Every structure is written in structure tokens, then in C-alpha cells.
C-alpha positions in Angstrom: -31.4 -3.2 4.9 -31.9 -5.2 1.7 -35.9 -4.5 1.6 -35.0 -0.2 1.9 -35.9 -0.1 5.9 -32.7 2.1 6.5 -33.0 3.3 3.5 -32.5 4.0 -0.2 -29.1 4.4 -0.3 -28.7 1.0 2.4 -30.2 -1.1 0.2 -28.0 0.1 -2.7 -24.9 -0.5 -0.5 -26.9 -3.9 -0.1 -27.3 -4.9 -3.5 -23.7 -4.4 -4.6 -22.9 -6.8 -1.1 -25.3 -9.2 -2.1 -24.4 -9.2 -5.5 -20.6 -9.9 -4.5 -21.7 -12.8 -2.4 -23.5 -15.0 -5.5 -21.1 -14.2 -7.7 -18.0 -15.7 -5.1 -20.7 -18.5 -3.8 -20.6 -17.1 -0.2 -23.2 -18.9 1.8 -23.8 -15.8 4.6 -22.7 -12.4 5.0 -20.4 -11.9 7.5 -20.4 -8.7 10.3 -17.2 -6.4 9.7 -15.6 -4.3 12.3 -13.7 -1.7 10.3 -13.3 -0.5 6.4 -10.6 1.0 4.5 -11.7 2.4 0.9 -10.0 2.9 -2.3 -12.4 4.9 -3.9 -11.7 8.2 -3.2 -8.7 8.0 -5.4 -10.3 9.5 -8.8 -10.7 7.7 -12.1 -12.7 9.8 -14.1 -16.6 10.7 -13.3 -17.7 7.3 -12.6 -16.2 7.8 -9.0 -17.8 11.4 -8.4 -21.6 9.7 -9.5 -21.1 6.5 -7.0 -20.2 8.7 -4.1 -22.9 11.6 -4.8 -25.5 9.0 -5.2 -25.1 7.0 -2.3 -24.8 10.4 -0.6 -27.7 12.0 -2.7 -29.4 8.9 -1.1 -29.1 8.9 3.2 -26.0 6.2 2.8 -23.9 6.9 5.5 -20.4 4.2 7.0 -21.7 2.4 9.9 -18.0 1.3 11.2 -15.2 3.0 11.4 -13.5 3.6 7.8 -10.5 5.1 6.2 -9.3 6.2 3.4 -6.9 5.6 1.3 -4.7 8.3 -1.1 -6.5 10.6 -3.3 -5.5 11.9 -6.4 -4.8 15.7 -4.5 -2.0 16.7 -1.5 -4.9 18.8 0.8 -2.2 20.0 3.1 -0.4 21.3 -0.4 -2.6 21.7 -3.0 0.8 23.6 -4.8 2.2 20.1 -5.6 -0.1 19.0 -8.0 0.3 19.7 -11.6 -3.0 19.2 -13.4 -5.7 21.5 -11.3 -8.5 19.3 -13.3 -7.4 16.7 -11.9 -6.9 18.3 -8.4 -10.2 19.7 -8.2 -11.9 16.9 -9.6 -9.8 14.6 -6.6 -10.5 17.1 -4.4 -14.2 16.7 -4.5 -14.2 13.1 -4.4 -12.3 13.1 -1.5 -14.7 15.7 0.3 -17.6 12.7 -0.6 -16.5 10.6 0.8 -15.8 12.5 3.9 -19.1 13.6 4.2 -19.9 9.8 4.2 -18.5 9.8 6.9 -15.2 7.8 6.1 -12.7 9.3 8.6 -9.9 12.3 6.1 -6.7 9.8 6.5 -6.2 9.2 3.2 -2.9 7.2 3.7 -2.4 3.4 2.0 -1.0 1.7 5.1 -3.7 2.3 7.5 -2.0 -0.5 9.4 -0.1 2.4 10.3 -2.7 4.6 12.5 -4.3 3.9 15.9 -7.0 1.6 16.9 -5.3 -1.7 14.2 -8.0 -4.7 13.7 -6.7 -7.8 15.8 -6.4 -11.1 14.9 -9.3 -12.9 13.5 -11.1 -10.0 13.0 -13.3 -9.6 9.5 -12.9 -6.6 7.9 -13.2 -4.9 4.3 -9.6 -3.5 3.5 -9.6 -2.1 -0.2 -5.5 -0.8 -1.5 -3.8 -4.2 -2.4 -0.4 -3.6 0.0 -2.9 -2.6 3.2 -4.7 -5.9 2.8 -2.0 -8.0 2.5 -0.7 -6.6 5.9 -3.4 -6.5 7.6 -3.7 -10.7 6.7 -0.2 -11.5 6.6 1.2 -9.1 9.7 -2.1 -8.6 12.1 -4.2 -11.7 11.3 -7.4 -9.9 10.5 -9.2 -11.1 8.1 -10.2 -9.0 4.8 -10.6 -10.1 0.6 -9.2 -8.5 -2.5 -12.2 -5.7 -1.8 -12.0 -2.8 -4.9 -13.3 0.4 -5.7 -17.2 0.8 -4.5 -17.6 -2.6 -3.0 -15.4 -1.2 -0.3 -17.2 1.5 0.6 -20.6 -1.2 0.0 -19.4 -3.3 3.0 -18.8 0.5 5.1 -22.2 1.4 4.3 -23.4 -2.3 5.1 -21.8 -3.5 8.1 -21.4 -6.6 6.1 -19.5 -8.7 3.8 -19.8 -12.0 1.4 -18.7 -14.6 3.3 -15.8 -16.1 0.7 -12.1 -15.9 0.1 -9.7 -14.8 2.3 -12.6 -14.2 4.9 -11.9 -18.1 5.9 -10.0 -20.1 7.7 -9.8 -23.0 4.5 -8.9 -19.9 2.2 -6.2 -18.9 4.4 -3.9 -21.5 4.0 -0.4 -22.1 2.5 0.1 -22.9 -1.3 3.9 -22.7 -1.9 7.0 -22.4 0.5 9.9 -20.5 -0.3 13.6 -21.1 1.0 14.9 -18.0 2.4 17.7 -18.9 4.2 20.9 -19.4 1.2 20.2 -15.5 1.6 22.0 -15.2 4.7 22.8 -12.3 6.6 21.7 -9.7 3.3 17.2 -10.2 5.1 19.2 -8.2 7.6 19.5 -5.3 4.6 16.1 -3.2 3.8 16.6 -3.8 0.1 16.4 -7.7 0.9 12.4 -6.9 1.0 11.1 -5.0 -1.5 13.0 -7.4 -4.1 11.8 -10.7 -1.8 7.8 -9.3 -2.4 8.1 -9.0 -6.1 9.7 -11.9 -6.9 7.1 -13.9 -4.9 4.6 -11.8 -6.7 5.5 -12.6 -9.8 5.9 -16.5 -9.2 2.9 -17.3 -7.5 0.6 -14.5 -8.3 -2.8 -14.9 -6.1 -1.2 -17.6 -4.0 -0.3 -18.0 -0.9 3.9 -18.1 0.1 5.4 -19.3 3.1 7.9 -18.2 3.8 10.9 -20.0 5.4 13.8 -18.4 8.1 12.4 -14.6 8.0 15.0 -13.7 11.2 12.9 -12.8 13.9 14.5 -8.7 13.7 12.5 -8.3 11.0 10.1 -4.6 11.1 7.3 -4.2 10.2 7.8 -2.2 6.9 10.3 -4.8 5.8 7.3 -6.7 6.2 5.3 -3.5 4.8 8.3 -3.4 2.1 7.4 -7.7 1.5 3.6 -7.7 1.2 3.9 -4.2 -0.5 5.7 -5.5 -3.5 4.3 -9.2 -3.5 0.7 -7.4 -3.9 2.0 -5.6 -7.0 4.1 -8.3 -8.9 1.5 -10.5 -8.7 -1.8 -11.0 -6.4 -0.5 -11.9 -3.2 -3.5 -10.9 -0.3 -1.9 -12.9 2.3 1.4 -13.8 2.8 3.4 -16.5 6.0 6.2 -16.1 8.3 7.0 -19.0 9.7 7.7 -18.2 14.0 7.2 -14.8 12.5 3.8 -14.0 11.1 0.3 -15.3 13.5 -1.3 -17.6 11.4 1.9 -19.4 9.6 1.7 -22.9 9.7 4.0 -25.2 12.3 3.7 -28.3 9.5 4.0 -27.2 5.5 5.9 -30.8 4.0 3.7 -31.5 1.4 3.8 -28.3 -0.1 6.3 -27.3 -3.5 9.1 -25.6 -2.3 11.9 -23.5 -4.1 14.6 -21.6 -2.7 15.9 -17.8 -3.2 19.2 -16.9 -3.5 21.1 -13.7 -4.4 21.5 -13.9 -7.5 18.1 -14.0 -8.1 17.3 -10.9 -6.8 20.0 -8.9 -7.9 18.4 -9.8 -10.8 14.9 -8.5 -9.2 17.1 -5.3 -8.8 18.5 -5.6 -12.6 14.3 -5.7 -14.1 13.5 -3.5 -11.8 16.4 -0.4 -12.4 16.5 0.7 -15.6 18.5 2.9 -16.2 21.7 4.8 -14.6 21.1 8.6 -15.2 18.7 11.3 -12.6 16.0 13.2 -13.1 14.6 12.8 -9.4 14.2 10.2 -6.1 10.7 9.1 -4.4 10.9 7.3 -1.2 7.2 6.3 0.8 5.4 4.2 -1.3 3.3 2.3 0.7 3.5 5.6 2.9 6.4 6.1 4.9 6.7 5.2 8.9 7.1 7.9 12.0 10.3 5.2 12.1 11.0 5.6 8.5 11.0 9.3 8.8 13.4 9.8 11.0 15.6 7.4 9.5 15.7 9.6 6.8 16.1 13.0 8.5 19.4 11.2 10.1 20.8 10.5 5.8 19.5 13.8 5.2 20.7 16.0 8.2 24.2 16.8 6.9 26.2 16.3 4.1 25.8 18.1 0.7 22.6 19.1 -0.2 20.7 17.6 -3.1 21.2 18.0 -7.1 18.0 16.5 -8.4 14.6 16.8 -6.9 13.6 14.7 -3.3 9.7 13.4 -2.0 8.3 11.4 0.5 5.1 10.1 0.2 3.6 10.1 4.4 1.2 10.2 6.0 -1.0 13.6 7.2 -0.9 11.9 10.6 2.8 10.8 10.8 3.9 14.1 9.3 1.4 15.7 12.1 4.0 13.5 14.2 7.3 14.1 12.9 7.2 18.1 15.5 10.8 18.7 15.2 11.8 16.2 12.2 9.6 17.4 9.0 11.9 20.8 9.5 14.7 18.7 9.5 13.7 16.8 6.4 12.3 20.0 4.4 15.7 22.0 5.5 17.3 19.4 3.8 15.5 20.1 0.7 13.3 17.2 1.3 9.4 17.7 -0.8 7.1 16.3 2.2 3.7 14.8 0.0 0.7 13.4 2.2 -2.6 12.2 1.2 -1.3 10.7 -2.0 1.3 9.5 -3.9 4.3 10.4 -6.2 2.7 7.6 -9.1 -0.6 7.7 -9.0 -0.4 11.9 -9.7 1.0 14.8 -11.2 3.7 15.8 -9.4 6.7 15.3 -10.4 7.8 17.1 -13.9 6.2 15.6 -17.1 9.5 16.1 -18.2 11.1 13.9 -15.7 12.3 10.7 -17.4 14.6 8.6 -14.2 13.6 8.6 -11.2 15.1 6.5 -8.2 13.0 4.8 -4.9 13.4 2.2 -2.4 9.6 0.8 -2.9 9.4 -2.0 -5.3 5.7 -1.6 -5.5 6.9 2.2 -6.9 9.3 1.5 -9.2 6.7 -1.6 -10.5 3.8 1.1 -11.5 5.4 4.5 -12.1 6.6 2.9 -15.6 3.4 2.1 -16.7 1.3 5.3 -14.5 3.5 8.4 -14.8 5.9 7.2 -17.7 9.4 6.7 -16.3 11.7 4.7 -16.1 12.6 3.8 -12.1 16.5 2.6 -10.4 15.3 1.0 -6.8 17.7 1.7 -4.2 17.8 1.5 -0.5 16.6 4.9 1.6 20.3 5.6 2.0 21.3 4.6 -1.7 18.4 6.7 -2.4 19.5 10.3 -0.2 23.6 9.8 -1.9 22.5 8.9 -5.3 20.5 12.7 -5.0 23.5 14.4 -4.0 25.8 13.0 -6.2 22.8 14.1 -8.9 23.0 10.3 -10.2 22.9 6.5 -9.5 25.2 5.4 -7.0 24.5 1.9 -5.4 26.5 -0.3 -2.6 26.6 -3.3 -5.1 
């Protein structure tokens, strides 16, 4: 492939893969079974140039390849306020479909069928997808950024380095979550816990003790997404929960997490008591989360502020009558993108509530808003009141 056997496009992609392998001191390459590409999110002309170059050289992906969010909601194009961004975003998303990628346009590919299994080597980009695949599914992917992700998809190879290897997947620090008690049975615990852990460990690998057996995938999604945003966490181990969690970890440094710590985190992520809008579903809301939101909004007074739900187009397609319930209640359903990465919210809105630790971390810098972090129920109550309503 490097020598041009499969065409110039594949040779270009392989040069990138081999270059990265040399940088990371990989002894060899490893075959991957799938890829998830983040490069379809528009970041400027270079995004288009690289995708078009690969296409012009005849490159096509050779493993099943899903696409991350883009800069455009292709089903509801009128939602995007910046038409120049919308045009470029649409062109880039199309370019990646032309390379043979599946037009999933979701940051949560683990919500789709045919998830990678324990031990499978994959090449996924998008921080929350990486940490979920490594931690919850037990698949193996390092952190792959733009351009490297699609090159792995085109060659079917990735450097055997980082979290592709067994040695790099060992825990580095223990967090004893047992002092949190019943709070661990609330949804708000997990984005707060993830943000705290990411802030402490950076790119380390946390081992969590005390996570309850009835924890949901959506809880683990929220935890991992926040940890990957606040730090560089690409893998965590929840003892007795996740497939690679260690049984022995007495030799690792340990810190306790108590309720006062997570209350402080919530204050740090919540900068206002006023409210202009609500945005939930980052990472993309699962089918179960959409049903839960529909239950919360089905009866009661109307919203006094705009309410946005981001989800994948595949999840939206499963909702059936639930979609009508959401929309009749005043929920604007956004697909293919997310409200903190493209121009959907009004630039006049400064105070926005979310149920996502990741959204609360990134939105202030990305779209110049003040964030308030709350549970899904608190978000609904606040939208109805037109001001922030917190249970505690």
C-alpha cells in the first residue's frame, strides 16, 4: 500500500499512518475492524482540501466507517444560522460519504448496531466515543485526531501503540466513590464525577471503586464524556462493571470522592441563575434518554425558553410517535451536529442550561455562553419556569 499498489490515495493515507507509527515508536501496524471519523466536522478550508484530495486520488475506506457530527443538520438545514458555514459543512459531509463512509453523523457510534467487541482493534476519533469504546465495550483504540482517523479507515491499519497495546491499558490512580452513597443513583452524579476525574488525572487511567451495579450505559457515557473533556481520559475502569477493570489495585494511589467535591464541581460548571435556552443531548441522546425526555414534557405548562435536544439521525428514526410528543411540547430536535459546535443557538443568548458535563465545559469557549448544569428533570422544570430551577 505504501508503495502505491492500491493507488495514490491509499499510498497517501499509508504515509500518514506510517509517519504516526514512527512518532509513537510503534513496532508494527495492527489491522482494524472499524473506524469512526471526526474529520467531517468543518474547521476551515484545509478540512475540505484533504477530503477532496483523497477522493481525487481514488481513495475509499476499506473497513466499516461511521461519521461523527458535522457542522450542519442535513434534515433541518434552516436551524444553522451561518450560511457560509452551512455550505462548507454540507460539502465536507458529502465528501466523506463519497469516500465510502456511512452517513451516521453522530458522536455516539456506540449507540448504533454492530458495536465493536471486547479486544477488537478499531480506529475511532471523537473523545467521548473513544473513552466509551475502550472502557465500556473493551475495544481498543488510541486517541485519533482529524485526518489520521480517515487514513486508518482507508488503509485498514493503525499504529500498534498507545491504547492498542495491553501494557498501556493499566489503571494509574484509584478513585473511591463509595462516600457518594445514594448520590451515585442519580444521573447528575456521572457528569460531575467525570469532570472531577478528568480534571485530576489528565490523560491518566482512573480506576473507579463503588460504582453501583445498576449503573446505565447512559451514565457511563456521561461520565466518560466529561472526563475526556475536562482532561484527556481515553479509558477508565469501573470495578465490577467494565470488562477490563482490575481486581487488584492496592499499589495504586487512591483518593476519595465525596459529595462536597461534586457540589463544588457543579458550582464551577454553573455560572448563572438566569436562563435564555436549554440544550440537552451531548453526547447525542440515546433512545432511552429521548423516551425519558418525552415522559417529562408530555404533560405540564409550555416552555418559556427554547429547548433543544441533540441526537443521532438513527435514534430520531426510531422514535416514531415519541418524536411528535417532543416536538408538540416545544422541543427542537437537532441531528447530525451539536449546538456547541455550530451556529444554531442565537448569538444573543448568554445563559444556557444543559444536562451535559461536556457541553458545560466546551460551550462557554465555543459559543460564548454561560452554562448551568442540571439533571434532565431540572432542565425541563427550568425551561417551563423561564429561569434556573435546581432541586438542591
